[in-house]
N, CA, C and O atoms as a GROMACS GRO file, in nm:
protein
  620
    1UNK      N    1   6.683  10.694   9.537
    1UNK     CA    2   6.721  10.650   9.670
    1UNK      C    3   6.872  10.666   9.685
    1UNK      O    4   6.947  10.622   9.598
    2UNK      N    5   6.918  10.727   9.791
    2UNK     CA    6   7.061  10.747   9.810
    2UNK      C    7   7.127  10.617   9.852
    2UNK      O    8   7.061  10.525   9.899
    3UNK      N    9   7.259  10.611   9.834
    3UNK     CA   10   7.333  10.492   9.871
    3UNK      C   11   7.320  10.465  10.020
    3UNK      O   12   7.314  10.349  10.062
    4UNK      N   13   7.315  10.573  10.103
    4UNK     CA   14   7.303  10.555  10.248
    4UNK      C   15   7.172  10.488  10.285
    4UNK      O   16   7.169  10.407  10.377
    5UNK      N   17   7.062  10.520  10.215
    5UNK     CA   18   6.934  10.463  10.253
    5UNK      C   19   6.919  10.318  10.211
    5UNK      O   20   6.824  10.251  10.252
    6UNK      N   21   7.011  10.266  10.131
    6UNK     CA   22   7.005  10.126  10.089
    6UNK      C   23   7.060  10.033  10.195
    6UNK      O   24   7.040   9.912  10.188
    7UNK      N   25   7.130  10.088  10.295
    7UNK     CA   26   7.187  10.006  10.400
    7UNK      C   27   7.090  10.004  10.517
    7UNK      O   28   7.075  10.104  10.586
    8UNK      N   29   7.024   9.888  10.540
    8UNK     CA   30   6.926   9.883  10.647
    8UNK      C   31   6.989   9.909  10.783
    8UNK      O   32   7.105   9.874  10.807
    9UNK      N   33   6.913   9.970  10.872
    9UNK     CA   34   6.960  10.000  11.006
    9UNK      C   35   6.972   9.872  11.086
    9UNK      O   36   6.887   9.783  11.078
   10UNK      N   37   7.079   9.862  11.163
   10UNK     CA   38   7.098   9.748  11.252
   10UNK      C   39   7.110   9.803  11.393
   10UNK      O   40   7.200   9.881  11.423
   11UNK      N   41   7.020   9.763  11.478
   11UNK     CA   42   7.019   9.808  11.617
   11UNK      C   43   7.127   9.734  11.695
   11UNK      O   44   7.173   9.627  11.654
   12UNK      N   45   7.166   9.792  11.808
   12UNK     CA   46   7.268   9.731  11.894
   12UNK      C   47   7.226   9.591  11.937
   12UNK      O   48   7.310   9.502  11.949
   13UNK      N   49   7.096   9.571  11.962
   13UNK     CA   50   7.049   9.439  12.005
   13UNK      C   51   7.069   9.335  11.895
   13UNK      O   52   7.104   9.220  11.923
   14UNK      N   53   7.046   9.375  11.768
   14UNK     CA   54   7.066   9.283  11.657
   14UNK      C   55   7.215   9.255  11.637
   14UNK      O   56   7.255   9.142  11.608
   15UNK      N   57   7.296   9.359  11.652
   15UNK     CA   58   7.442   9.342  11.644
   15UNK      C   59   7.488   9.245  11.751
   15UNK      O   60   7.566   9.154  11.723
   16UNK      N   61   7.440   9.263  11.874
   16UNK     CA   62   7.476   9.173  11.984
   16UNK      C   63   7.431   9.030  11.955
   16UNK      O   64   7.504   8.935  11.983
   17UNK      N   65   7.311   9.016  11.899
   17UNK     CA   66   7.258   8.882  11.867
   17UNK      C   67   7.344   8.813  11.762
   17UNK      O   68   7.380   8.696  11.777
   18UNK      N   69   7.377   8.885  11.655
   18UNK     CA   70   7.459   8.825  11.548
   18UNK      C   71   7.597   8.785  11.602
   18UNK      O   72   7.648   8.678  11.570
   19UNK      N   73   7.657   8.870  11.684
   19UNK     CA   74   7.787   8.837  11.743
   19UNK      C   75   7.774   8.715  11.834
   19UNK      O   76   7.858   8.625  11.830
   20UNK      N   77   7.669   8.714  11.916
   20UNK     CA   78   7.647   8.603  12.009
   20UNK      C   79   7.631   8.470  11.936
   20UNK      O   80   7.682   8.368  11.981
   21UNK      N   81   7.560   8.473  11.822
   21UNK     CA   82   7.542   8.351  11.743
   21UNK      C   83   7.675   8.297  11.690
   21UNK      O   84   7.685   8.180  11.655
   22UNK      N   85   7.775   8.384  11.684
   22UNK     CA   86   7.908   8.342  11.641
   22UNK      C   87   8.002   8.320  11.759
   22UNK      O   88   8.123   8.302  11.741
   23UNK      N   89   7.946   8.321  11.881
   23UNK     CA   90   8.026   8.296  12.000
   23UNK      C   91   8.102   8.418  12.049
   23UNK      O   92   8.197   8.405  12.126
   24UNK      N   93   8.061   8.537  12.006
   24UNK     CA   94   8.129   8.660  12.047
   24UNK      C   95   8.033   8.748  12.126
   24UNK      O   96   7.912   8.735  12.113
   25UNK      N   97   8.088   8.837  12.207
   25UNK     CA   98   8.003   8.930  12.279
   25UNK      C   99   8.019   9.070  12.221
   25UNK      O  100   8.120   9.101  12.158
   26UNK      N  101   7.919   9.152  12.244
   26UNK     CA  102   7.924   9.290  12.198
   26UNK      C  103   8.011   9.371  12.294
   26UNK      O  104   7.983   9.378  12.413
   27UNK      N  105   8.116   9.431  12.240
   27UNK     CA  106   8.202   9.518  12.318
   27UNK      C  107   8.187   9.660  12.264
   27UNK      O  108   8.136   9.680  12.154
   28UNK      N  109   8.231   9.757  12.341
   28UNK     CA  110   8.222   9.895  12.295
   28UNK      C  111   8.307   9.915  12.169
   28UNK      O  112   8.270   9.992  12.081
   29UNK      N  113   8.421   9.845  12.161
   29UNK     CA  114   8.506   9.856  12.043
   29UNK      C  115   8.437   9.799  11.919
   29UNK      O  116   8.439   9.862  11.813
   30UNK      N  117   8.376   9.682  11.931
   30UNK     CA  118   8.306   9.620  11.817
   30UNK      C  119   8.189   9.707  11.773
   30UNK      O  120   8.168   9.727  11.653
   31UNK      N  121   8.114   9.758  11.870
   31UNK     CA  122   8.001   9.842  11.836
   31UNK      C  123   8.048   9.971  11.766
   31UNK      O  124   7.987  10.015  11.669
   32UNK      N  125   8.156  10.030  11.816
   32UNK     CA  126   8.205  10.154  11.757
   32UNK      C  127   8.258  10.132  11.615
   32UNK      O  128   8.228  10.210  11.525
   33UNK      N  129   8.335  10.027  11.595
   33UNK     CA  130   8.387   9.997  11.460
   33UNK      C  131   8.270   9.975  11.364
   33UNK      O  132   8.273  10.024  11.252
   34UNK      N  133   8.170   9.902  11.408
   34UNK     CA  134   8.054   9.875  11.324
   34UNK      C  135   7.983  10.004  11.284
   34UNK      O  136   7.948  10.024  11.168
   35UNK      N  137   7.963  10.093  11.381
   35UNK     CA  138   7.894  10.219  11.351
   35UNK      C  139   7.979  10.311  11.265
   35UNK      O  140   7.926  10.383  11.180
   36UNK      N  141   8.110  10.310  11.284
   36UNK     CA  142   8.199  10.389  11.198
   36UNK      C  143   8.190  10.337  11.055
   36UNK      O  144   8.184  10.416  10.960
   37UNK      N  145   8.190  10.208  11.040
   37UNK     CA  146   8.182  10.147  10.908
   37UNK      C  147   8.050  10.182  10.839
   37UNK      O  148   8.047  10.207  10.719
   38UNK      N  149   7.942  10.183  10.914
   38UNK     CA  150   7.810  10.212  10.858
   38UNK      C  151   7.783  10.361  10.836
   38UNK      O  152   7.690  10.397  10.764
   39UNK      N  153   7.863  10.446  10.898
   39UNK     CA  154   7.838  10.590  10.889
   39UNK      C  155   7.856  10.643  10.746
   39UNK      O  156   7.790  10.739  10.707
   40UNK      N  157   7.944  10.580  10.670
   40UNK     CA  158   7.966  10.618  10.531
   40UNK      C  159   7.967  10.491  10.447
   40UNK      O  160   8.020  10.389  10.489
   41UNK      N  161   7.909  10.499  10.330
   41UNK     CA  162   7.902  10.378  10.245
   41UNK      C  163   8.006  10.387  10.133
   41UNK      O  164   7.975  10.362  10.017
   42UNK      N  165   8.127  10.422  10.171
   42UNK     CA  166   8.232  10.440  10.072
   42UNK      C  167   8.326  10.321  10.059
   42UNK      O  168   8.432  10.332   9.996
   43UNK      N  169   8.290  10.207  10.118
   43UNK     CA  170   8.370  10.085  10.108
   43UNK      C  171   8.514  10.108  10.155
   43UNK      O  172   8.608  10.092  10.077
   44UNK      N  173   8.531  10.145  10.281
   44UNK     CA  174   8.666  10.177  10.331
   44UNK      C  175   8.753  10.053  10.346
   44UNK      O  176   8.704   9.940  10.358
   45UNK      N  177   8.884  10.076  10.346
   45UNK     CA  178   8.980   9.973  10.378
   45UNK      C  179   8.989   9.961  10.530
   45UNK      O  180   8.935  10.045  10.602
   46UNK      N  181   9.055   9.858  10.578
   46UNK     CA  182   9.074   9.843  10.723
   46UNK      C  183   9.151   9.962  10.780
   46UNK      O  184   9.120  10.009  10.889
   47UNK      N  185   9.249  10.011  10.706
   47UNK     CA  186   9.325  10.128  10.753
   47UNK      C  187   9.236  10.250  10.767
   47UNK      O  188   9.248  10.326  10.863
   48UNK      N  189   9.146  10.270  10.670
   48UNK     CA  190   9.054  10.383  10.677
   48UNK      C  191   8.957  10.369  10.795
   48UNK      O  192   8.928  10.466  10.863
   49UNK      N  193   8.909  10.247  10.818
   49UNK     CA  194   8.821  10.222  10.933
   49UNK      C  195   8.897  10.252  11.062
   49UNK      O  196   8.844  10.313  11.154
   50UNK      N  197   9.022  10.208  11.068
   50UNK     CA  198   9.105  10.232  11.188
   50UNK      C  199   9.121  10.382  11.214
   50UNK      O  200   9.102  10.427  11.327
   51UNK      N  201   9.154  10.458  11.112
   51UNK     CA  202   9.174  10.603  11.131
   51UNK      C  203   9.045  10.672  11.175
   51UNK      O  204   9.048  10.759  11.262
   52UNK      N  205   8.933  10.633  11.117
   52UNK     CA  206   8.804  10.693  11.155
   52UNK      C  207   8.767  10.655  11.298
   52UNK      O  208   8.716  10.737  11.374
   53UNK      N  209   8.793  10.529  11.333
   53UNK     CA  210   8.760  10.481  11.467
   53UNK      C  211   8.849  10.548  11.572
   53UNK      O  212   8.802  10.590  11.677
   54UNK      N  213   8.977  10.556  11.540
   54UNK     CA  214   9.074  10.612  11.634
   54UNK      C  215   9.046  10.760  11.662
   54UNK      O  216   9.077  10.810  11.771
   55UNK      N  217   8.987  10.830  11.566
   55UNK     CA  218   8.955  10.972  11.586
   55UNK      C  219   8.858  10.991  11.703
   55UNK      O  220   8.864  11.093  11.772
   56UNK      N  221   8.770  10.894  11.725
   56UNK     CA  222   8.672  10.905  11.833
   56UNK      C  223   8.702  10.811  11.950
   56UNK      O  224   8.647  10.829  12.058
   57UNK      N  225   8.788  10.713  11.927
   57UNK     CA  226   8.823  10.617  12.032
   57UNK      C  227   8.976  10.599  12.026
   57UNK      O  228   9.024  10.497  11.976
   58UNK      N  229   9.051  10.696  12.076
   58UNK     CA  230   9.197  10.697  12.060
   58UNK      C  231   9.269  10.574  12.113
   58UNK      O  232   9.379  10.542  12.067
   59UNK      N  233   9.210  10.505  12.209
   59UNK     CA  234   9.278  10.390  12.269
   59UNK      C  235   9.268  10.262  12.186
   59UNK      O  236   9.333  10.163  12.219
   60UNK      N  237   9.189  10.262  12.079
   60UNK     CA  238   9.170  10.139  12.001
   60UNK      C  239   9.296  10.107  11.920
   60UNK      O  240   9.364  10.198  11.871
   61UNK      N  241   9.327   9.980  11.908
   61UNK     CA  242   9.445   9.938  11.833
   61UNK      C  243   9.406   9.891  11.692
   61UNK      O  244   9.291   9.857  11.666
   62UNK      N  245   9.504   9.890  11.605
   62UNK     CA  246   9.483   9.840  11.469
   62UNK      C  247   9.441   9.694  11.473
   62UNK      O  248   9.355   9.652  11.396
   63UNK      N  249   9.502   9.615  11.562
   63UNK     CA  250   9.467   9.473  11.573
   63UNK      C  251   9.320   9.455  11.611
   63UNK      O  252   9.253   9.366  11.559
   64UNK      N  253   9.270   9.539  11.701
   64UNK     CA  254   9.130   9.531  11.741
   64UNK      C  255   9.039   9.561  11.622
   64UNK      O  256   8.937   9.494  11.604
   65UNK      N  257   9.075   9.661  11.543
   65UNK     CA  258   8.994   9.694  11.425
   65UNK      C  259   8.995   9.578  11.326
   65UNK      O  260   8.889   9.540  11.277
   66UNK      N  261   9.112   9.521  11.298
   66UNK     CA  262   9.120   9.408  11.206
   66UNK      C  263   9.039   9.289  11.258
   66UNK      O  264   8.965   9.226  11.183
   67UNK      N  265   9.053   9.258  11.386
   67UNK     CA  266   8.980   9.146  11.444
   67UNK      C  267   8.829   9.171  11.442
   67UNK      O  268   8.750   9.080  11.419
   68UNK      N  269   8.790   9.295  11.466
   68UNK     CA  270   8.648   9.330  11.464
   68UNK      C  271   8.592   9.317  11.323
   68UNK      O  272   8.484   9.263  11.304
   69UNK      N  273   8.665   9.367  11.224
   69UNK     CA  274   8.619   9.355  11.085
   69UNK      C  275   8.604   9.208  11.047
   69UNK      O  276   8.507   9.170  10.982
   70UNK      N  277   8.700   9.126  11.087
   70UNK     CA  278   8.692   8.982  11.060
   70UNK      C  279   8.568   8.922  11.127
   70UNK      O  280   8.498   8.842  11.065
   71UNK      N  281   8.542   8.960  11.251
   71UNK     CA  282   8.424   8.909  11.322
   71UNK      C  283   8.296   8.954  11.254
   71UNK      O  284   8.202   8.875  11.241
   72UNK      N  285   8.289   9.079  11.210
   72UNK     CA  286   8.169   9.130  11.144
   72UNK      C  287   8.143   9.058  11.012
   72UNK      O  288   8.028   9.034  10.975
   73UNK      N  289   8.250   9.023  10.941
   73UNK     CA  290   8.236   8.946  10.817
   73UNK      C  291   8.184   8.806  10.850
   73UNK      O  292   8.091   8.758  10.786
   74UNK      N  293   8.245   8.740  10.948
   74UNK     CA  294   8.202   8.605  10.986
   74UNK      C  295   8.058   8.601  11.035
   74UNK      O  296   7.989   8.501  11.017
   75UNK      N  297   8.012   8.710  11.097
   75UNK     CA  298   7.874   8.717  11.148
   75UNK      C  299   7.774   8.753  11.040
   75UNK      O  300   7.653   8.751  11.065
   76UNK      N  301   7.820   8.786  10.921
   76UNK     CA  302   7.729   8.821  10.813
   76UNK      C  303   7.675   8.963  10.822
   76UNK      O  304   7.570   8.992  10.765
   77UNK      N  305   7.745   9.050  10.892
   77UNK     CA  306   7.702   9.190  10.904
   77UNK      C  307   7.774   9.281  10.805
   77UNK      O  308   7.731   9.393  10.780
   78UNK      N  309   7.883   9.232  10.750
   78UNK     CA  310   7.968   9.310  10.660
   78UNK      C  311   8.023   9.214  10.555
   78UNK      O  312   8.047   9.097  10.583
   79UNK      N  313   8.043   9.266  10.433
   79UNK     CA  314   8.106   9.187  10.327
   79UNK      C  315   8.245   9.241  10.299
   79UNK      O  316   8.270   9.362  10.308
   80UNK      N  317   8.335   9.150  10.266
   80UNK     CA  318   8.465   9.192  10.213
   80UNK      C  319   8.448   9.218  10.065
   80UNK      O  320   8.379   9.145   9.995
   81UNK      N  321   8.513   9.323  10.018
   81UNK     CA  322   8.507   9.359   9.877
   81UNK      C  323   8.650   9.366   9.824
   81UNK      O  324   8.732   9.442   9.875
   82UNK      N  325   8.677   9.287   9.722
   82UNK     CA  326   8.808   9.288   9.658
   82UNK      C  327   8.787   9.319   9.511
   82UNK      O  328   8.748   9.233   9.433
   83UNK      N  329   8.814   9.444   9.473
   83UNK     CA  330   8.792   9.485   9.335
   83UNK      C  331   8.920   9.516   9.261
   83UNK      O  332   8.919   9.536   9.140
   84UNK      N  333   9.029   9.522   9.331
   84UNK     CA  334   9.158   9.545   9.267
   84UNK      C  335   9.263   9.473   9.349
   84UNK      O  336   9.229   9.398   9.441
   85UNK      N  337   9.387   9.494   9.319
   85UNK     CA  338   9.493   9.423   9.391
   85UNK      C  339   9.536   9.496   9.517
   85UNK      O  340   9.631   9.454   9.584
   86UNK      N  341   9.468   9.602   9.549
   86UNK     CA  342   9.498   9.678   9.670
   86UNK      C  343   9.430   9.614   9.791
   86UNK      O  344   9.385   9.500   9.785
   87UNK      N  345   9.423   9.688   9.897
   87UNK     CA  346   9.367   9.638  10.022
   87UNK      C  347   9.219   9.602  10.008
   87UNK      O  348   9.145   9.660   9.929
   88UNK      N  349   9.178   9.504  10.087
   88UNK     CA  350   9.038   9.465  10.095
   88UNK      C  351   8.957   9.582  10.148
   88UNK      O  352   9.002   9.655  10.236
   89UNK      N  353   8.838   9.598  10.094
   89UNK     CA  354   8.745   9.701  10.140
   89UNK      C  355   8.628   9.631  10.209
   89UNK      O  356   8.613   9.509  10.199
   90UNK      N  357   8.546   9.709  10.278
   90UNK     CA  358   8.435   9.651  10.353
   90UNK      C  359   8.305   9.722  10.317
   90UNK      O  360   8.301   9.844  10.299
   91UNK      N  361   8.199   9.643  10.307
   91UNK     CA  362   8.069   9.691  10.262
   91UNK      C  363   7.961   9.644  10.359
   91UNK      O  364   7.953   9.526  10.391
   92UNK      N  365   7.878   9.738  10.404
   92UNK     CA  366   7.768   9.706  10.496
   92UNK      C  367   7.639   9.670  10.423
   92UNK      O  368   7.544   9.624  10.487
   93UNK      N  369   7.634   9.690  10.294
   93UNK     CA  370   7.513   9.660  10.218
   93UNK      C  371   7.507   9.509  10.198
   93UNK      O  372   7.581   9.454  10.116
   94UNK      N  373   7.420   9.443  10.272
   94UNK     CA  374   7.411   9.298  10.266
   94UNK      C  375   7.308   9.249  10.165
   94UNK      O  376   7.285   9.128  10.153
   95UNK      N  377   7.245   9.341  10.094
   95UNK     CA  378   7.153   9.303   9.986
   95UNK      C  379   7.237   9.253   9.867
   95UNK      O  380   7.354   9.287   9.855
   96UNK      N  381   7.174   9.171   9.780
   96UNK     CA  382   7.245   9.128   9.660
   96UNK      C  383   7.274   9.250   9.573
   96UNK      O  384   7.182   9.323   9.536
   97UNK      N  385   7.399   9.272   9.541
   97UNK     CA  386   7.440   9.383   9.456
   97UNK      C  387   7.579   9.355   9.404
   97UNK      O  388   7.645   9.260   9.448
   98UNK      N  389   7.624   9.435   9.311
   98UNK     CA  390   7.761   9.423   9.264
   98UNK      C  391   7.831   9.557   9.286
   98UNK      O  392   7.769   9.653   9.332
   99UNK      N  393   7.958   9.562   9.253
   99UNK     CA  394   8.038   9.682   9.275
   99UNK      C  395   8.098   9.732   9.145
   99UNK      O  396   8.144   9.655   9.061
  100UNK      N  397   8.096   9.864   9.131
  100UNK     CA  398   8.163   9.929   9.018
  100UNK      C  399   8.286   9.998   9.075
  100UNK      O  400   8.276  10.080   9.166
  101UNK      N  401   8.404   9.964   9.020
  101UNK     CA  402   8.530  10.021   9.064
  101UNK      C  403   8.579  10.119   8.959
  101UNK      O  404   8.605  10.080   8.845
  102UNK      N  405   8.592  10.246   8.997
  102UNK     CA  406   8.644  10.347   8.905
  102UNK      C  407   8.796  10.338   8.905
  102UNK      O  408   8.860  10.363   9.007
  103UNK      N  409   8.853  10.303   8.791
  103UNK     CA  410   8.998  10.290   8.779
  103UNK      C  411   9.070  10.424   8.780
  103UNK      O  412   9.191  10.429   8.798
  104UNK      N  413   8.996  10.532   8.762
  104UNK     CA  414   9.056  10.666   8.762
  104UNK      C  415   9.072  10.720   8.904
  104UNK      O  416   9.177  10.775   8.938
  105UNK      N  417   8.968  10.706   8.985
  105UNK     CA  418   8.971  10.769   9.117
  105UNK      C  419   8.972  10.669   9.233
  105UNK      O  420   8.999  10.708   9.346
  106UNK      N  421   8.942  10.541   9.207
  106UNK     CA  422   8.944  10.440   9.311
  106UNK      C  423   8.815  10.426   9.390
  106UNK      O  424   8.808  10.344   9.481
  107UNK      N  425   8.713  10.503   9.356
  107UNK     CA  426   8.585  10.496   9.428
  107UNK      C  427   8.515  10.366   9.395
  107UNK      O  428   8.522  10.319   9.281
  108UNK      N  429   8.447  10.307   9.492
  108UNK     CA  430   8.369  10.186   9.472
  108UNK      C  431   8.223  10.221   9.493
  108UNK      O  432   8.185  10.272   9.599
  109UNK      N  433   8.141  10.192   9.394
  109UNK     CA  434   7.998  10.223   9.398
  109UNK      C  435   7.918  10.094   9.407
  109UNK      O  436   7.952   9.995   9.342
  110UNK      N  437   7.812  10.092   9.489
  110UNK     CA  438   7.717   9.980   9.490
  110UNK      C  439   7.628   9.992   9.368
  110UNK      O  440   7.578  10.100   9.337
  111UNK      N  441   7.607   9.881   9.298
  111UNK     CA  442   7.518   9.874   9.183
  111UNK      C  443   7.412   9.769   9.213
  111UNK      O  444   7.444   9.653   9.238
  112UNK      N  445   7.286   9.811   9.209
  112UNK     CA  446   7.176   9.718   9.237
  112UNK      C  447   7.167   9.613   9.127
  112UNK      O  448   7.191   9.642   9.010
  113UNK      N  449   7.131   9.493   9.166
  113UNK     CA  450   7.100   9.387   9.071
  113UNK      C  451   6.948   9.380   9.057
  113UNK      O  452   6.877   9.380   9.157
  114UNK      N  453   6.900   9.375   8.935
  114UNK     CA  454   6.756   9.356   8.920
  114UNK      C  455   6.727   9.210   8.949
  114UNK      O  456   6.780   9.121   8.883
  115UNK      N  457   6.644   9.186   9.048
  115UNK     CA  458   6.623   9.050   9.095
  115UNK      C  459   6.733   9.016   9.193
  115UNK      O  460   6.816   9.102   9.226
  116UNK      N  461   6.735   8.897   9.239
  116UNK     CA  462   6.836   8.857   9.335
  116UNK      C  463   6.932   8.756   9.276
  116UNK      O  464   6.937   8.738   9.154
  117UNK      N  465   7.007   8.693   9.361
  117UNK     CA  466   7.107   8.595   9.317
  117UNK      C  467   7.041   8.480   9.241
  117UNK      O  468   7.098   8.428   9.145
  118UNK      N  469   6.922   8.441   9.282
  118UNK     CA  470   6.853   8.329   9.216
  118UNK      C  471   6.806   8.366   9.076
  118UNK      O  472   6.789   8.280   8.991
  119UNK      N  473   6.784   8.496   9.053
  119UNK     CA  474   6.737   8.541   8.922
  119UNK      C  475   6.851   8.578   8.827
  119UNK      O  476   6.827   8.614   8.712
  120UNK      N  477   6.975   8.567   8.875
  120UNK     CA  478   7.087   8.607   8.789
  120UNK      C  479   7.100   8.508   8.673
  120UNK      O  480   7.092   8.387   8.694
  121UNK      N  481   7.121   8.558   8.552
  121UNK     CA  482   7.117   8.471   8.433
  121UNK      C  483   7.243   8.386   8.412
  121UNK      O  484   7.315   8.403   8.314
  122UNK      N  485   7.267   8.294   8.504
  122UNK     CA  486   7.374   8.196   8.486
  122UNK      C  487   7.315   8.058   8.513
  122UNK      O  488   7.219   8.045   8.589
  123UNK      N  489   7.372   7.959   8.453
  123UNK     CA  490   7.324   7.822   8.474
  123UNK      C  491   7.417   7.754   8.574
  123UNK      O  492   7.535   7.731   8.548
  124UNK      N  493   7.359   7.723   8.688
  124UNK     CA  494   7.434   7.655   8.792
  124UNK      C  495   7.411   7.505   8.776
  124UNK      O  496   7.298   7.462   8.751
  125UNK      N  497   7.515   7.424   8.790
  125UNK     CA  498   7.494   7.279   8.790
  125UNK      C  499   7.397   7.242   8.902
  125UNK      O  500   7.394   7.307   9.007
  126UNK      N  501   7.318   7.140   8.878
  126UNK     CA  502   7.211   7.102   8.972
  126UNK      C  503   7.263   7.070   9.112
  126UNK      O  504   7.192   7.090   9.210
  127UNK      N  505   7.386   7.020   9.122
  127UNK     CA  506   7.436   6.980   9.253
  127UNK      C  507   7.506   7.094   9.328
  127UNK      O  508   7.567   7.071   9.433
  128UNK      N  509   7.496   7.219   9.276
  128UNK     CA  510   7.555   7.334   9.342
  128UNK      C  511   7.447   7.434   9.379
  128UNK      O  512   7.350   7.453   9.305
  129UNK      N  513   7.464   7.499   9.493
  129UNK     CA  514   7.369   7.600   9.538
  129UNK      C  515   7.446   7.726   9.577
  129UNK      O  516   7.523   7.725   9.673
  130UNK      N  517   7.426   7.833   9.502
  130UNK     CA  518   7.498   7.958   9.528
  130UNK      C  519   7.439   8.030   9.649
  130UNK      O  520   7.317   8.037   9.664
  131UNK      N  521   7.527   8.082   9.734
  131UNK     CA  522   7.485   8.162   9.849
  131UNK      C  523   7.524   8.308   9.831
  131UNK      O  524   7.463   8.397   9.891
  132UNK      N  525   7.624   8.331   9.750
  132UNK     CA  526   7.674   8.467   9.732
  132UNK      C  527   7.723   8.483   9.590
  132UNK      O  528   7.779   8.390   9.532
  133UNK      N  529   7.702   8.600   9.536
  133UNK     CA  530   7.746   8.634   9.402
  133UNK      C  531   7.833   8.758   9.412
  133UNK      O  532   7.787   8.862   9.460
  134UNK      N  533   7.958   8.750   9.369
  134UNK     CA  534   8.049   8.864   9.373
  134UNK      C  535   8.081   8.907   9.232
  134UNK      O  536   8.145   8.834   9.156
  135UNK      N  537   8.035   9.025   9.197
  135UNK     CA  538   8.062   9.080   9.065
  135UNK      C  539   8.125   9.216   9.082
  135UNK      O  540   8.073   9.302   9.154
  136UNK      N  541   8.237   9.237   9.016
  136UNK     CA  542   8.302   9.368   9.016
  136UNK      C  543   8.310   9.415   8.872
  136UNK      O  544   8.358   9.345   8.784
  137UNK      N  545   8.261   9.536   8.852
  137UNK     CA  546   8.266   9.599   8.720
  137UNK      C  547   8.372   9.708   8.729
  137UNK      O  548   8.375   9.785   8.825
  138UNK      N  549   8.460   9.713   8.630
  138UNK     CA  550   8.567   9.813   8.630
  138UNK      C  551   8.543   9.911   8.517
  138UNK      O  552   8.495   9.874   8.410
  139UNK      N  553   8.578  10.034   8.541
  139UNK     CA  554   8.563  10.137   8.439
  139UNK      C  555   8.600  10.271   8.497
  139UNK      O  556   8.691  10.281   8.580
  140UNK      N  557   8.530  10.374   8.452
  140UNK     CA  558   8.559  10.509   8.501
  140UNK      C  559   8.429  10.583   8.526
  140UNK      O  560   8.328  10.559   8.459
  141UNK      N  561   8.432  10.673   8.622
  141UNK     CA  562   8.319  10.761   8.645
  141UNK      C  563   8.299  10.843   8.518
  141UNK      O  564   8.393  10.866   8.442
  142UNK      N  565   8.177  10.887   8.496
  142UNK     CA  566   8.150  10.968   8.375
  142UNK      C  567   8.236  11.092   8.371
  142UNK      O  568   8.279  11.135   8.264
  143UNK      N  569   8.261  11.151   8.486
  143UNK     CA  570   8.344  11.270   8.493
  143UNK      C  571   8.443  11.252   8.608
  143UNK      O  572   8.423  11.308   8.716
  144UNK      N  573   8.551  11.175   8.586
  144UNK     CA  574   8.644  11.143   8.694
  144UNK      C  575   8.704  11.265   8.763
  144UNK      O  576   8.740  11.258   8.880
  145UNK      N  577   8.716  11.376   8.691
  145UNK     CA  578   8.772  11.497   8.752
  145UNK      C  579   8.685  11.552   8.863
  145UNK      O  580   8.734  11.623   8.951
  146UNK      N  581   8.556  11.522   8.859
  146UNK     CA  582   8.462  11.571   8.960
  146UNK      C  583   8.426  11.465   9.064
  146UNK      O  584   8.339  11.488   9.147
  147UNK      N  585   8.491  11.351   9.060
  147UNK     CA  586   8.458  11.242   9.152
  147UNK      C  587   8.478  11.287   9.296
  147UNK      O  588   8.576  11.353   9.328
  148UNK      N  589   8.385  11.251   9.382
  148UNK     CA  590   8.392  11.288   9.525
  148UNK      C  591   8.522  11.245   9.589
  148UNK      O  592   8.584  11.322   9.663
  149UNK      N  593   8.563  11.124   9.562
  149UNK     CA  594   8.683  11.072   9.628
  149UNK      C  595   8.808  11.146   9.582
  149UNK      O  596   8.892  11.182   9.664
  150UNK      N  597   8.820  11.168   9.451
  150UNK     CA  598   8.938  11.237   9.399
  150UNK      C  599   8.943  11.379   9.451
  150UNK      O  600   9.050  11.427   9.490
  151UNK      N  601   8.828  11.448   9.452
  151UNK     CA  602   8.826  11.586   9.497
  151UNK      C  603   8.850  11.597   9.648
  151UNK      O  604   8.890  11.702   9.698
  152UNK      N  605   8.825  11.486   9.721
  152UNK     CA  606   8.849  11.486   9.865
  152UNK      C  607   8.996  11.462   9.896
  152UNK      O  608   9.038  11.471  10.011
  153UNK      N  609   9.074  11.431   9.791
  153UNK     CA  610   9.218  11.415   9.810
  153UNK      C  611   9.261  11.276   9.847
  153UNK      O  612   9.379  11.256   9.877
  154UNK      N  613   9.172  11.177   9.847
  154UNK     CA  614   9.212  11.039   9.875
  154UNK      C  615   9.190  10.956   9.752
  154UNK      O  616   9.108  10.991   9.666
  155UNK      N  617   9.263  10.847   9.741
  155UNK     CA  618   9.247  10.761   9.623
  155UNK      C  619   9.249  10.616   9.661
  155UNK      O  620   9.238  10.530   9.575
   0.00000   0.00000   0.00000
């Protein structure tokens, strides 16, 4: 299964519903940023989302992109990913998973967890209930010289 097929489709009506539940309305800018983010599962930074969005919607501002990303995170449609000391990245895969960060090329890969958060082998104190599990694995691609991101000229 490709990484793209792991991200379930979200229709505009569901996007509008999630935003509405958070007191926000669906705007063309929010919808466009969301679709740009979902178009590639490469865990882009806010700057990368801005550049991709601006290519098709030249009038959009950086502040709008940042505010939209924040709203999408608050609505539970996108996760923030922090795997290094650089800029926050964004992930549309809302299934339980962890991230592998290649220290050579900077690519972030989704790694499936067998089972879900409740099946993860840690002992939680009885008075705590986990809602989210953030795991980042660091290392290198098997062949960093051939990594998609490095060969594309971005890091």
